[in-house]
C-alpha positions as CSV (number, residue, x, y, z in Angstrom):
1,M,134.3,151.3,120.6
2,K,132.5,148.1,120.0
3,R,133.8,144.6,120.6
4,V,133.8,142.3,117.5
5,L,134.0,138.5,117.5
6,M,135.5,137.0,114.3
7,C,135.7,133.4,113.1
8,V,139.1,132.8,111.4
9,A,140.0,130.0,108.9
10,Y,143.6,129.4,107.9
11,D,146.2,127.2,106.3
12,G,148.9,127.0,109.0
13,T,151.6,125.6,106.7
14,N,153.7,128.8,106.5
15,Y,153.1,130.2,110.0
16,S,154.8,129.8,113.3
17,G,151.5,129.1,115.1
18,F,148.5,131.2,115.8
19,Q,149.7,133.4,118.7
20,A,151.5,136.6,117.9
21,Q,155.3,136.4,118.5
22,D,158.2,138.8,118.0
23,N,160.2,138.1,114.9
24,A,157.9,135.3,113.7
25,D,155.0,135.2,111.2
26,T,151.8,134.1,112.9
27,I,148.1,134.1,112.2
28,E,147.5,136.7,115.0
29,G,150.3,138.8,113.7
30,Q,148.7,138.9,110.2
31,L,145.3,139.8,111.7
32,N,146.8,142.6,113.8
33,K,148.6,144.0,110.7
34,A,145.5,143.9,108.6
35,L,143.2,145.4,111.2
36,S,145.7,148.1,112.1
37,A,145.9,149.0,108.4
38,L,142.1,149.0,108.0
39,Y,141.5,151.3,111.0
40,K,144.8,153.3,110.8
41,A,145.4,152.6,114.5
42,P,147.2,149.9,116.4
43,I,144.8,146.9,116.9
44,E,145.6,143.6,118.7
45,V,143.2,140.7,118.7
46,I,142.6,138.3,121.5
47,G,142.6,134.7,120.3
48,A,140.6,131.8,121.7
49,S,142.9,128.9,120.8
50,R,146.6,128.9,120.3
51,T,147.3,126.3,117.6
52,D,150.9,125.3,117.0
53,A,153.1,125.9,114.0
54,G,151.8,124.2,110.9
55,V,148.4,123.4,112.4
56,H,145.3,124.4,110.4
57,G,142.0,125.9,111.5
58,L,138.5,126.2,110.1
59,C,137.0,128.1,113.0
60,N,139.4,129.7,115.4
61,M,137.9,132.7,117.3
62,V,139.3,136.2,118.0
63,V,137.9,139.4,119.4
64,F,139.1,143.0,119.1
65,D,137.8,146.4,120.0
66,M,136.7,148.3,116.9
67,P,137.4,152.1,116.9
68,A,134.9,152.9,114.1
69,R,131.1,152.8,113.4
70,M,131.3,150.1,110.8
71,P,128.6,147.4,111.4
72,A,130.4,144.4,113.0
73,E,129.0,142.0,110.4
74,K,130.8,144.0,107.7
75,V,134.2,143.7,109.2
76,S,134.9,140.3,107.5
77,F,134.3,141.8,104.1
78,A,136.5,144.8,104.8
79,I,139.5,142.9,106.2
80,N,139.6,139.8,103.9
81,P,141.2,141.7,101.0
82,L,144.0,142.9,103.3
83,L,144.8,139.3,104.5
84,P,147.1,136.7,102.8
85,E,145.3,134.1,100.7
86,D,145.9,131.5,103.3
87,I,143.9,133.4,106.0
88,S,140.2,134.3,105.8
89,I,137.6,135.7,108.1
90,V,134.5,133.5,107.8
91,W,132.1,135.8,109.7
92,S,132.1,138.7,112.2
93,K,129.6,139.9,114.7
94,E,129.3,142.3,117.7
95,V,129.5,140.9,121.2
96,S,129.3,142.5,124.7
97,D,132.2,144.7,125.9
98,D,133.3,142.2,128.5
99,F,133.3,139.1,126.1
100,H,136.6,137.2,126.3
101,P,136.9,134.0,124.2
102,R,139.3,132.4,126.7
103,H,137.1,133.0,129.7
104,M,134.1,131.2,128.2
105,L,133.2,127.5,128.6
106,T,133.9,126.1,125.1
107,A,134.0,122.8,123.2
108,K,136.7,122.4,120.6
109,T,137.0,119.6,118.1
110,Y,140.3,118.8,116.4
111,E,140.6,116.4,113.6
112,Y,143.8,114.5,112.8
113,H,144.0,113.4,109.1
114,I,146.1,110.3,108.1
115,Y,146.6,109.2,104.5
116,N,146.8,105.5,104.8
117,D,148.5,104.2,101.6
118,E,151.9,103.8,100.1
119,F,151.3,106.7,97.7
120,M,150.0,110.0,98.8
121,P,148.7,112.5,96.2
122,P,150.8,115.7,96.3
123,T,147.7,117.7,96.9
124,K,147.3,116.0,100.3
125,R,150.8,116.5,101.5
126,L,150.2,119.7,103.5
127,Y,147.0,118.5,105.2
128,T,147.5,114.8,106.0
129,Y,150.2,112.6,107.5
130,K,151.1,109.6,105.4
131,V,151.2,106.2,107.2
132,N,152.2,103.3,104.9
133,R,151.2,100.4,107.2
134,P,147.6,99.3,107.1
135,L,145.6,100.8,110.0
136,D,142.7,99.2,111.8
137,E,140.5,102.2,112.4
138,K,138.1,100.1,114.5
139,L,140.8,99.2,117.0
140,M,141.9,102.8,117.1
141,D,138.4,103.9,117.8
142,Q,138.0,101.5,120.7
143,A,141.4,102.6,122.1
144,G,140.4,106.3,121.8
145,K,137.2,105.8,123.8
146,I,139.4,105.0,126.9
147,L,140.5,108.7,126.9
148,V,136.9,110.1,127.2
149,G,136.2,111.8,130.5
150,E,138.2,113.9,133.0
151,H,141.7,112.5,133.4
152,D,145.2,113.6,134.1
153,F,146.7,113.7,130.6
154,K,150.3,114.2,131.6
155,S,151.3,111.2,129.4
156,F,149.8,113.0,126.4
157,C,151.4,116.4,127.0
158,S,154.7,117.9,125.8
159,V,157.2,118.0,128.6
160,N,157.6,121.7,127.7
161,T,154.1,122.6,128.9
162,T,153.6,125.6,131.2
163,A,150.1,124.5,132.2
164,T,149.4,124.6,136.0
165,T,147.5,121.4,135.7
166,T,147.4,118.5,133.2
167,V,143.9,117.5,134.0
168,R,141.5,117.9,131.1
169,N,138.0,116.8,130.1
170,I,137.6,115.0,126.8
171,I,134.0,114.9,125.6
172,S,134.5,112.4,122.7
173,V,137.1,110.5,120.6
174,D,136.0,109.0,117.3
175,V,138.1,107.4,114.6
176,R,136.6,106.8,111.1
177,R,137.8,105.9,107.6
178,E,136.9,107.9,104.5
179,G,138.5,106.1,101.6
180,K,142.2,106.1,102.1
181,E,142.0,108.6,104.9
182,V,141.7,107.7,108.6
183,I,140.4,110.6,110.7
184,I,140.8,110.9,114.4
185,S,138.3,113.4,115.9
186,V,138.8,114.6,119.5
187,C,136.4,117.0,121.2
188,G,137.1,118.6,124.6
189,N,136.8,121.7,126.7
190,G,140.5,122.4,126.6
191,F,143.8,120.8,125.5
192,L,147.4,120.6,126.6
193,Y,150.4,121.5,124.4
194,N,150.7,118.8,121.7
195,M,148.0,116.7,123.3
196,V,146.0,115.8,120.2
197,R,149.1,115.1,118.2
198,I,150.4,112.7,120.9
199,I,147.0,111.0,121.1
200,A,147.1,110.6,117.3
201,G,150.7,109.2,117.4
202,T,149.6,106.7,120.1
203,L,146.4,105.6,118.3
204,I,148.4,105.1,115.1
205,E,150.6,102.6,116.9
206,V,147.5,100.8,118.0
207,G,146.2,100.9,114.5
208,Y,149.2,99.0,113.0
209,G,149.6,96.6,116.0
210,K,152.5,98.0,117.9
211,R,150.3,98.6,120.9
212,N,147.2,97.0,122.3
213,I,144.0,98.7,123.3
214,S,144.8,98.0,127.0
215,D,148.1,99.8,126.6
216,V,146.3,103.1,126.2
217,E,144.7,102.8,129.7
218,N,148.1,102.0,131.2
219,I,149.7,105.0,129.4
220,L,146.9,107.3,130.8
221,K,147.5,106.0,134.3
222,A,151.2,106.3,134.1
223,C,151.2,110.1,133.8
224,D,154.6,109.8,132.0
225,R,155.2,111.3,128.5
226,T,157.7,108.6,127.7
227,K,155.1,105.9,127.9
228,A,152.9,107.4,125.0
229,G,153.5,107.3,121.3
230,P,155.3,109.9,119.2
231,T,154.0,113.4,118.5
232,A,152.3,113.2,115.1
233,P,153.4,115.9,112.6
234,A,151.5,119.2,112.7
235,C,150.3,119.1,109.0
236,G,147.6,116.5,109.8
237,L,145.9,118.6,112.5
238,I,142.9,120.8,111.9
239,L,140.8,122.8,114.4
240,S,137.5,121.8,112.8
241,K,134.7,123.0,115.2
242,F,134.5,125.6,118.0
243,E,131.4,126.1,120.2
244,F,130.7,128.5,123.0
245,L,128.7,126.7,125.6
246,E,127.5,129.6,127.7
């Protein structure tokens, strides 16, 4: 047996999230199915980040124990033909037997993509959230900077969370405009359920003038989900970068 680490990219549109579930089609479920078929034995991957239904990923990480002598770097080539077209293994490599992606110190970057115009091209509909009102991305960027650091993010977390603590460390928040798209980039060591989407929904309201920059600080201090903005739709969210820091 050897432990293999794989980088997974996926279009989450047609899936009920990343984590394997009974009676639901998920990214992990498809990976388990393909690997089990490849090795003709039951295989279950261990995922690093559990993205929600409809959320996309360029670089999620999984490990599994390979019951064959195939070189680890060749696994990506062997499994990709067995996966649906909306899931792909970017690379694979061997790691130590005790390597666990959820027990490592990591930095994850999520990007939330907003199409800021009255008309959105159909090719963008699955990967951006349309906002008709003009957005001031500079104000959004200033407001986002308030969230950097270690804070209690209870206001930016779904009330359905099962997390034992709502304290998280945000490394950076940046908002930029690329043509008609406004992109919110949030980097942190870990995130709560719906956290980035609630941050996006709140910053969007700052962008069109419903909230002031100072409101974001008050929302953070309130530790009350009802004080923050709406949860932005899943389609605009992409896990864009994943780093192991140790």
